[in-house]
N, C-alpha and C positions, 0 to 999 in steps of 0.2 A: 720816259717815267712810262714804269708800265702800270696797268691798272689792274688791280684786285678782280677776279671775276668771282662771286659771291654764288652759291650753290646754294638754293633754296628745295624743298621738299616739294612735290607736287599734290595734290589732293591724293591721286591713284595711289602715291606711295602711304600715304599717312592710312590709307583704306587696306591698302594688303599690306601693312605693317601691325594693325588691327584685330583682320583678320586673324593672321599668324597667332597674333597673343592669345585671341577666343579661343583657337584649337589647344594651345599649348593647356591655357587654363581648365577649359572643358576634359582635357583630358586628367590632369593633375587633378580636378574633384573629382572626377569618375573613378580613378583608381584609390583616392581616401575614402570614398561613397560605399564602392566593393567591398575593401579591408573595415569597413565600420559591420556590413551586413554578414562575413563574414566572422566578425567578433563575436557580434550578436547573436549567430546560429553557434558558435561553441559554444558562449555563456549557457544557452537553452541546452544543447546535449551533456553538457558538466552540470547544470542542475540537473535536468532530468533524471542523467547516472546515478548521482547522491543521493537524491529522493530514494531513489528504489534501492539503492542496497541500503541505504538507513533505514527504511520499510524491512528490506529481509534481515539486517540484521536485530533490531526492534523485536520482532516479531518469533527471532531465532531464542533472543533470552527470554520473549515472556512464555512462549510454549516448554522451555524449558524448565520453566520455575511452576509449570501448572499445577494444581492442586488434582490428584486422581482420586479415585474411587476410594482405595486403599486408604485414603485421608481420613483419620476418625477424630481430629480438633474439630476439622468447622467441615461446613456445610458444601458438598461435593455438588458444583452446576458444571452441565455441559449438553449446551443443546445450540439447535439452530431454531431463527424466528426469522415468520414470514415477514413480506412485507408491508408497512405500514406507513404511519402518517410523515416520519421521518426520512427515510427511504424507500426506495421503489425496488431494493434488491434485497433477498435474504441477508438477516445478518446472524453474526455466531456470539452464543457468551459462553461464557466460563468464567471459572473461577482459578487466582494463583496468587501468590506470592511476590509482592512489589519488594519486597522486603525492607530498607532502609530509605524512603523517598520523600524526597522536601518536604512535601507537603504530609501530614500524619495522617489528614483525612484519606490518604491514600496511599498507603502504607503499609504494609505486612499483608492479609488474608485479605483481598481486594474481588470484585463483582467486575468483569470486562464485558463490553460488548464491543466485536469490529462490524463496523456495516459502513456503507458509502451513504452521505448526508448528501442534500441536495442540491446541493454545490460542487456535486463530481468529485469528492475528497473521500478517500479512505480515511477513515477515523477509528480514533481506539476512547473509549468512554469508559472512565472508572467510579467506579462507587464503593465504597466500604462496603465492607460483609454484612448482607442485610440481615437479622435475625429471622430463624427458619421458625415458620410457624406451617400448618397441614392447611392446602390449600392458599395461602397468601401469595398474589403474584409478585411476579418481580417489580424491579424498584421502573420507575419512569423515566426515562431517559431524560427529560429535565431535569427529576435532582440529582445528578451525576454531580461528583468533586470537580471531573479534570475532563477535557474533553481534547487528545493530541491528534495533530493531523498527520500522518504519515507518508499521504501519496495525492498527491494535485490531478486532475482532468482524469479523472475515472467514468469511463463510459459504459461500463459491464462489468459486473462482478458475479462469479459463481462460485460454490461452495462444493466442496465434492471430499468425501469422508471413508476412508477405507475400515473397513474392518476385515482384519486375516480371517484365510479359514480356519473351523473350526477341529483340529488336527484331533483333539480327545473326543468329538462327536458328543460333547455335552450336549443336554438337552433345556432350552433355558425357553419359555412363552415367551418373554418379552426381549427381545434382542434385534439389531437388526439384520441387513441381510451381509452374512457373512460372505470373506472369500468377493466382495462387491464394492466398486465404489457408490456412496449410498450420498443422497443430493439431500438429506433432510436426516435431522439426529436430533430424536426423543427426549428429555428426561426422568422420563420413565425406564427407561433404559439401563439408567444409572452404570452408564460406564463410557470411557473416551473409545477414538477410535484410536485406532495406531499411526494414522499420517493425516495430517489437512493440507489437500491443497487447493489453490483461488485459481482462479481463469479472467485477468483481466484486461480489458482494452484502455491502453492509456495513450494520452496525447491527440493532436488535431488527425492525425494518421489513422487512430484508432488500433494500432498493433498490439497485437494479443499476445499476451505472455503469461505463463506460469510459475508457480512459484510452489515449494513445497516444504513441509515440515514433520518432522517425526515427530509424535510424543510420547514423553519417556514413561515409566512406570506404569501402562497396566496393565488392566487384569487379562486384557487382551495381546499382551507382544504379538509381532510380527514371526514367525517363526517359519524354519524350513524344514523339510522333512528329506532328509536323502535317502536315495532309494539304492541297496544295493545287489 
């Protein structure tokens, strides 16, 4: 009668098997971790890209409905403001037609301020059009009807406003520097620039990006002189 030979795993074999299992689990978990990191980075890139496209689309719409100096029914506003308690950067104040907005206080002809707040967000504040009185200051930002965040993680914000060359050689006492990019714009000039350019530093890498918007129906449009 033959005896059955029983085989048992030695301690060394158990340790080897556990080591191999650990290596396989580390590889698997490492793969899923890398996949999760890639997905998070992809989501961040998509979010940043969407925000920039949204901001550009929103401002293009707003500037296409801006009230210019030829408007006679509503008071015309277009000026830059210096740094204040709400922003470390210059702001742009202008009037535009917000048409049929859901909030009736922010519909039709309104006053807007484009600025970067203390939370590094590019924002648009909207008021109902103020009653114009001589010497009356602009509304305080705390009295706004609505603040809309257009872009997050903005670390620098510079405005450049282009006034085209005066080909007609008109003499105006109060006017911006013609044919140049102006860093400041005064309300007493009573006119709009032809182009608004924004230089931004965005994101953790502070990548610098530029956005430009052409303003329609200005008293001083961009003209091209063709020499024969």
